[in-house]
N, CA, C and O atoms as a DFTB+ gen file, in Angstrom:
400 C
 N C O
     1  1      24.028     -19.742     -15.058
     2  2      25.216     -20.433     -15.490
     3  2      25.721     -19.889     -16.818
     4  3      26.927     -19.881     -17.066
     5  1      24.822     -19.441     -17.664
     6  2      25.188     -18.909     -18.958
     7  2      25.979     -17.623     -18.798
     8  3      26.875     -17.331     -19.590
     9  1      25.640     -16.859     -17.771
    10  2      26.380     -15.626     -17.522
    11  2      27.828     -15.929     -17.173
    12  3      28.741     -15.200     -17.562
    13  1      28.023     -17.006     -16.439
    14  2      29.371     -17.403     -16.024
    15  2      30.214     -17.790     -17.234
    16  3      31.386     -17.423     -17.314
    17  1      29.630     -18.526     -18.172
    18  2      30.392     -18.943     -19.345
    19  2      30.685     -17.750     -20.262
    20  3      31.723     -17.711     -20.923
    21  1      29.763     -16.776     -20.299
    22  2      29.983     -15.573     -21.107
    23  2      31.128     -14.769     -20.499
    24  3      32.009     -14.291     -21.214
    25  1      31.110     -14.625     -19.198
    26  2      32.178     -13.881     -18.521
    27  2      33.507     -14.607     -18.704
    28  3      34.525     -13.965     -18.962
    29  1      33.514     -15.915     -18.578
    30  2      34.731     -16.701     -18.775
    31  2      35.250     -16.522     -20.197
    32  3      36.448     -16.359     -20.426
    33  1      34.324     -16.558     -21.136
    34  2      34.704     -16.375     -22.544
    35  2      35.293     -14.971     -22.763
    36  3      36.301     -14.828     -23.455
    37  1      34.681     -13.951     -22.186
    38  2      35.175     -12.587     -22.330
    39  2      36.556     -12.422     -21.682
    40  3      37.423     -11.734     -22.221
    41  1      36.744     -13.044     -20.546
    42  2      38.055     -13.000     -19.890
    43  2      39.121     -13.695     -20.744
    44  3      40.262     -13.241     -20.827
    45  1      38.729     -14.787     -21.364
    46  2      39.651     -15.512     -22.243
    47  2      40.015     -14.645     -23.451
    48  3      41.181     -14.565     -23.837
    49  1      39.002     -13.993     -24.047
    50  2      39.229     -13.114     -25.199
    51  2      40.125     -11.946     -24.787
    52  3      41.035     -11.571     -25.526
    53  1      39.872     -11.376     -23.617
    54  2      40.700     -10.269     -23.127
    55  2      42.142     -10.732     -22.907
    56  3      43.081     -10.006     -23.231
    57  1      42.318     -11.915     -22.368
    58  2      43.657     -12.462     -22.134
    59  2      44.393     -12.665     -23.457
    60  3      45.577     -12.349     -23.576
    61  1      43.674     -13.197     -24.450
    62  2      44.289     -13.403     -25.770
    63  2      44.645     -12.062     -26.417
    64  3      45.690     -11.936     -27.057
    65  1      43.789     -11.078     -26.251
    66  2      44.055      -9.750     -26.809
    67  2      45.275      -9.123     -26.138
    68  3      46.113      -8.507     -26.797
    69  1      45.361      -9.290     -24.819
    70  2      46.518      -8.758     -24.097
    71  2      47.801      -9.440     -24.562
    72  3      48.841      -8.798     -24.708
    73  1      47.714     -10.738     -24.792
    74  2      48.882     -11.490     -25.272
    75  2      49.278     -11.026     -26.672
    76  3      50.465     -10.900     -26.971
    77  1      48.288     -10.770     -27.531
    78  2      48.565     -10.265     -28.884
    79  2      49.245      -8.898     -28.822
    80  3      50.202      -8.632     -29.550
    81  1      48.738      -8.046     -27.949
    82  2      49.319      -6.710     -27.807
    83  2      50.753      -6.817     -27.290
    84  3      51.644      -6.126     -27.782
    85  1      50.973      -7.672     -26.309
    86  2      52.318      -7.863     -25.757
    87  2      53.273      -8.386     -26.817
    88  3      54.398      -7.903     -26.939
    89  1      52.828      -9.362     -27.575
    90  2      53.678      -9.912     -28.643
    91  2      53.954      -8.878     -29.723
    92  3      55.070      -8.800     -30.236
    93  1      52.947      -8.084     -30.071
    94  2      53.130      -7.039     -31.081
    95  2      54.121      -5.989     -30.582
    96  3      54.950      -5.499     -31.349
    97  1      54.035      -5.645     -29.294
    98  2      54.964      -4.665     -28.725
    99  2      56.388      -5.208     -28.723
   100  3      57.331      -4.481     -29.034
   101  1      56.547      -6.486     -28.374
   102  2      57.888      -7.103     -28.385
   103  2      58.460      -7.108     -29.802
   104  3      59.636      -6.809     -30.007
   105  1      57.613      -7.450     -30.778
   106  2      58.064      -7.471     -32.173
   107  2      58.435      -6.067     -32.647
   108  3      59.436      -5.881     -33.339
   109  1      57.627      -5.089     -32.273
   110  2      57.916      -3.700     -32.651
   111  2      59.220      -3.239     -32.007
   112  3      60.043      -2.597     -32.658
   113  1      59.407      -3.565     -30.732
   114  2      60.647      -3.194     -30.037
   115  2      61.863      -3.834     -30.702
   116  3      62.905      -3.195     -30.849
   117  1      61.727      -5.101     -31.105
   118  2      62.829      -5.795     -31.771
   119  2      63.148      -5.141     -33.116
   120  3      64.315      -4.959     -33.463
   121  1      62.099      -4.789     -33.874
   122  2      62.318      -4.132     -35.163
   123  2      62.948      -2.753     -34.981
   124  3      63.824      -2.359     -35.750
   125  1      62.501      -2.026     -33.967
   126  2      63.076      -0.707     -33.692
   127  2      64.550      -0.845     -33.313
   128  3      65.392      -0.083     -33.788
   129  1      64.855      -1.813     -32.460
   130  2      66.244      -2.022     -32.046
   131  2      67.118      -2.409     -33.233
   132  3      68.243      -1.928     -33.365
   133  1      66.601      -3.273     -34.089
   134  2      67.349      -3.698     -35.276
   135  2      67.581      -2.522     -36.224
   136  3      68.681      -2.338     -36.745
   137  1      66.539      -1.738     -36.438
   138  2      66.646      -0.576     -37.323
   139  2      67.604       0.455     -36.740
   140  3      68.404       1.050     -37.461
   141  1      67.517       0.661     -35.430
   142  2      68.410       1.619     -34.771
   143  2      69.868       1.149     -34.889
   144  3      70.757       1.955     -35.164
   145  1      70.109      -0.129     -34.685
   146  2      71.468      -0.663     -34.797
   147  2      71.991      -0.490     -36.223
   148  3      73.151      -0.130     -36.423
   149  1      71.142      -0.743     -37.200
   150  2      71.544      -0.580     -38.603
   151  2      71.840       0.885     -38.907
   152  3      72.840       1.202     -39.550
   153  1      70.962       1.778     -38.440
   154  2      71.169       3.215     -38.676
   155  2      72.436       3.702     -37.980
   156  3      73.185       4.502     -38.541
   157  1      72.679       3.224     -36.763
   158  2      73.897       3.611     -36.049
   159  2      75.153       3.132     -36.788
   160  3      76.147       3.854     -36.867
   161  1      75.099       1.921     -37.321
   162  2      76.241       1.392     -38.070
   163  2      76.476       2.204     -39.346
   164  3      77.617       2.517     -39.686
   165  1      75.400       2.540     -40.044
   166  2      75.528       3.349     -41.258
   167  2      76.072       4.738     -40.929
   168  3      76.915       5.268     -41.652
   169  1      75.588       5.322     -39.838
   170  2      76.077       6.635     -39.424
   171  2      77.564       6.560     -39.080
   172  3      78.343       7.418     -39.493
   173  1      77.950       5.543     -38.329
   174  2      79.347       5.400     -37.935
   175  2      80.248       5.258     -39.163
   176  3      81.327       5.848     -39.218
   177  1      79.804       4.479     -40.141
   178  2      80.593       4.298     -41.358
   179  2      80.700       5.608     -42.136
   180  3      81.779       5.969     -42.607
   181  1      79.589       6.311     -42.267
   182  2      79.601       7.591     -42.987
   183  2      80.441       8.615     -42.245
   184  3      81.179       9.379     -42.867
   185  1      80.339       8.641     -40.919
   186  2      81.114       9.579     -40.100
   187  2      82.606       9.305     -40.247
   188  3      83.402      10.229     -40.416
   189  1      82.978       8.036     -40.183
   190  2      84.393       7.683     -40.308
   191  2      84.934       8.042     -41.688
   192  3      86.047       8.552     -41.814
   193  1      84.144       7.774     -42.711
   194  2      84.551       8.110     -44.070
   195  2      84.732       9.615     -44.231
   196  3      85.721      10.072     -44.803
   197  1      83.768      10.381     -43.721
   198  2      83.848      11.830     -43.820
   199  2      85.033      12.361     -43.010
   200  3      85.732      13.278     -43.442
   201  1      85.244      11.784     -41.849
   202  2      86.351      12.216     -40.990
   203  2      87.684      11.963     -41.691
   204  3      88.572      12.816     -41.651
   205  1      87.833      10.819     -42.323
   206  2      89.072      10.514     -43.047
   207  2      89.270      11.487     -44.208
   208  3      90.374      11.982     -44.433
   209  1      88.193      11.754     -44.938
   210  2      88.276      12.668     -46.078
   211  2      88.664      14.077     -45.625
   212  3      89.547      14.706     -46.208
   213  1      87.994      14.560     -44.581
   214  2      88.286      15.905     -44.084
   215  2      89.691      15.983     -43.480
   216  3      90.377      16.994     -43.624
   217  1      90.104      14.931     -42.818
   218  2      91.437      14.912     -42.222
   219  2      92.510      14.941     -43.316
   220  3      93.504      15.657     -43.195
   221  1      92.309      14.173     -44.366
   222  2      93.259      14.154     -45.480
   223  2      93.302      15.527     -46.156
   224  3      94.376      16.015     -46.507
   225  1      92.137      16.145     -46.336
   226  2      92.065      17.469     -46.946
   227  2      92.789      18.491     -46.073
   228  3      93.540      19.325     -46.579
   229  1      92.564      18.423     -44.767
   230  2      93.235      19.338     -43.839
   231  2      94.742      19.163     -43.914
   232  3      95.478      20.145     -44.002
   233  1      95.202      17.934     -43.880
   234  2      96.647      17.678     -43.918
   235  2      97.260      18.194     -45.218
   236  3      98.351      18.764     -45.200
   237  1      96.577      18.004     -46.336
   238  2      97.087      18.488     -47.618
   239  2      97.184      20.009     -47.621
   240  3      98.185      20.573     -48.065
   241  1      96.146      20.666     -47.127
   242  2      96.160      22.129     -47.094
   243  2      97.186      22.653     -46.098
   244  3      97.862      23.646     -46.368
   245  1      97.304      21.999     -44.962
   246  2      98.290      22.425     -43.968
   247  2      99.707      22.264     -44.515
   248  3     100.564      23.117     -44.283
   249  1      99.951      21.184     -45.234
   250  2     101.275      20.968     -45.837
   251  2     101.561      22.042     -46.879
   252  3     102.684      22.540     -46.962
   253  1     100.561      22.401     -47.672
   254  2     100.740      23.451     -48.680
   255  2     101.064      24.785     -48.008
   256  3     101.919      25.530     -48.487
   257  1     100.388      25.085     -46.910
   258  2     100.653      26.333     -46.186
   259  2     102.057      26.304     -45.595
   260  3     102.778      27.299     -45.661
   261  1     102.452      25.165     -45.016
   262  2     103.809      25.052     -44.455
   263  2     104.873      25.267     -45.533
   264  3     105.868      25.955     -45.306
   265  1     104.652      24.676     -46.698
   266  2     105.616      24.830     -47.790
   267  2     105.670      26.281     -48.253
   268  3     106.754      26.825     -48.467
   269  1     104.512      26.907     -48.410
   270  2     104.466      28.297     -48.834
   271  2     105.146      29.196     -47.803
   272  3     105.898      30.103     -48.159
   273  1     104.882      28.943     -46.550
   274  2     105.482      29.720     -45.467
   275  2     106.998      29.552     -45.478
   276  3     107.735      30.529     -45.343
   277  1     107.454      28.339     -45.637
   278  2     108.898      28.094     -45.657
   279  2     109.538      28.755     -46.875
   280  3     110.653      29.268     -46.782
   281  1     108.855      28.747     -47.999
   282  2     109.388      29.396     -49.199
   283  2     109.512      30.902     -48.973
   284  3     110.499      31.507     -49.390
   285  1     108.525      31.512     -48.320
   286  2     108.605      32.944     -48.027
   287  2     109.750      33.244     -47.061
   288  3     110.469      34.228     -47.238
   289  1     109.919      32.410     -46.052
   290  2     111.015      32.606     -45.097
   291  2     112.354      32.477     -45.804
   292  3     113.259      33.282     -45.584
   293  1     112.482      31.464     -46.655
   294  2     113.742      31.276     -47.389
   295  2     114.026      32.470     -48.305
   296  3     115.165      32.928     -48.391
   297  1     113.002      32.969     -48.981
   298  2     113.194      34.127     -49.866
   299  2     113.603      35.355     -49.051
   300  3     114.463      36.123     -49.483
   301  1     112.997      35.547     -47.881
   302  2     113.358      36.670     -47.028
   303  2     114.806      36.542     -46.549
   304  3     115.555      37.519     -46.559
   305  1     115.193      35.345     -46.135
   306  2     116.572      35.121     -45.675
   307  2     117.561      35.449     -46.789
   308  3     118.586      36.088     -46.551
   309  1     117.248      35.009     -48.007
   310  2     118.147      35.275     -49.134
   311  2     118.254      36.775     -49.405
   312  3     119.338      37.288     -49.684
   313  1     117.109      37.477     -49.317
   314  2     117.159      38.916     -49.581
   315  2     117.943      39.642     -48.491
   316  3     118.651      40.607     -48.778
   317  1     117.821      39.190     -47.250
   318  2     118.583      39.801     -46.156
   319  2     120.072      39.495     -46.321
   320  3     120.919      40.370     -46.134
   321  1     120.380      38.255     -46.671
   322  2     121.785      37.875     -46.847
   323  2     122.405      38.594     -48.041
   324  3     123.607      38.859     -48.048
   325  1     121.597      38.909     -49.044
   326  2     122.107      39.567     -50.242
   327  2     122.309      41.069     -50.040
   328  3     123.001      41.719     -50.824
   329  1     121.713      41.607     -49.002
   330  2     121.842      43.042     -48.733
   331  2     123.256      43.334     -48.226
   332  3     123.753      42.680     -47.308
   333  1     123.893      44.337     -48.849
   334  2     125.255      44.697     -48.427
   335  2     125.199      45.547     -47.175
   336  3     124.305      46.375     -47.000
   337  1     126.164      45.328     -46.317
   338  2     126.264      46.125     -45.098
   339  2     126.988      47.430     -45.413
   340  3     128.008      47.452     -46.101
   341  1     126.436      48.494     -44.896
   342  2     127.094      49.806     -45.044
   343  2     127.362      50.304     -43.627
   344  3     126.583      51.051     -43.036
   345  1     128.504      49.853     -43.114
   346  2     128.858      50.165     -41.724
   347  2     128.999      51.666     -41.497
   348  3     128.632      52.161     -40.432
   349  1     129.519      52.393     -42.472
   350  2     129.706      53.833     -42.310
   351  2     128.354      54.535     -42.197
   352  3     128.188      55.419     -41.357
   353  1     127.388      54.153     -43.032
   354  2     126.066      54.759     -42.982
   355  2     125.373      54.412     -41.667
   356  3     124.674      55.242     -41.086
   357  1     125.572      53.187     -41.208
   358  2     124.954      52.775     -39.941
   359  2     125.547      53.559     -38.777
   360  3     124.818      54.026     -37.902
   361  1     126.855      53.699     -38.767
   362  2     127.519      54.462     -37.700
   363  2     127.055      55.911     -37.727
   364  3     126.827      56.507     -36.674
   365  1     126.914      56.477     -38.904
   366  2     126.441      57.850     -39.037
   367  2     125.015      57.981     -38.514
   368  3     124.683      58.953     -37.835
   369  1     124.192      57.020     -38.827
   370  2     122.807      57.025     -38.359
   371  2     122.752      56.952     -36.837
   372  3     122.002      57.697     -36.205
   373  1     123.528      56.076     -36.257
   374  2     123.553      55.919     -34.795
   375  2     124.051      57.216     -34.144
   376  3     123.512      57.653     -33.127
   377  1     125.058      57.811     -34.725
   378  2     125.608      59.058     -34.183
   379  2     124.535      60.140     -34.215
   380  3     124.353      60.875     -33.244
   381  1     123.835      60.229     -35.324
   382  2     122.802      61.244     -35.474
   383  2     121.646      60.995     -34.485
   384  3     121.134      61.948     -33.898
   385  1     121.248      59.791     -34.300
   386  2     120.151      59.446     -33.401
   387  2     120.566      59.674     -31.954
   388  3     119.813      60.242     -31.163
   389  1     121.745      59.236     -31.624
   390  2     122.213      59.336     -30.241
   391  2     122.572      60.784     -29.887
   392  3     122.670      61.129     -28.709
   393  1     122.762      61.599     -30.871
   394  2     123.101      62.987     -30.630
   395  2     124.538      63.160     -30.174
   396  3     124.864      64.101     -29.451
   397  1     125.367      62.269     -30.591
   398  2     126.787      62.341     -30.190
   399  2     127.541      63.239     -31.130
   400  3     128.746      63.431     -30.966
């Protein structure tokens, strides 16, 4: 009979140990999920902040390039418009090229 009570006691201890392990695993899983959610939120906030900063920087640089490009085009247009036409020289050039 003593063997039976020892076995019963060991089974009870094993059951309690299994329950402790299960509870510890559930607690660990909950902590991991909480930590992961916090890390994901921090990453999302940092990503959004960086994205806004980089986007603003890109837009500023793109605007500067557009302005510089437009200034060069305007300067070229002015230089072309300021150039005098020499119709006689052009006609002479065409005649010489065409071999007429």
